[in-house]
N, C-alpha and C positions, 0 to 999 in steps of 0.2 A: 352778634351785634357789637360786642366789645372789640373784636378785631376790626370791624368796619370803622368804629370810632377811632381806634388807635392808628389805623393806616389811612385815615382821611387825607386826601391829597395825593396818594399814590395810586397807580393803576395796578390792581392786583386781582387775583381770582383764587377761589377755594375749590379744590378738587376732592370730592368725597372719596372715601377709601375704595380702592380697587386692588385686586391682586397684582403683584409685580408682573412686568412683561407687557404683552399686548393689551390686556384689559386696562392697565394703568395708562399706557400710551393713548388708548382711545378716550379715556376719561380726560386726559390733558387736552387732547384735540377738541373735545366737546366744549371745554371752558375757555380755551385760548382765543383771544381776539386781538386785533391790532392795538398796540400801545401797552399791553399788559407786560410788565417787567418783573412782577413778583407772583410766584405760584406757591400756594400753601397746599401741600399734598398730605391729606389726612393719613396719619400713621406712617408716613414716609419722610416728611421733612419739608424743607424750604428750598425753592429755586429762585435765583435772581438772574436777571439778564441786563447787560449794558453793552455799549459800543467798545469799551476797553476793559481790561482786567482791573485797572484802578477804579473805574466807574462801578464795576460789579462789586468790588471790595467796599467801596463807600456806601453803596446801596445796601449791601448785606449788614454793614455796621448800623446804618440808619434803621433798618427794619428790626434788627435785634434789639436796638435801644428802645424803639417804639413799643415792642411787644414784651419787653422785660417786665417782670414782676418783682416787687421788693421781697427779700427773704422773709419767710414766716418766722415769727417768734415762737420759741418752744417753751413749754411750761417748766 
């Protein structure tokens, strides 16, 4: 729910954990739909897509900023 709130306005999909290789590729295929340009792969990472490298870099920075959490204070 928190990710959905933070990424509001972006087309994204969450892919639950699958083993690397074919199982992960199948999981991605199940969640991928037209317009999705951000994939969050459980325990694997983040994938962004854009028409250009510069566009992908900008999207990655935006997603990273939106999902960033402030550092925790230590006692």
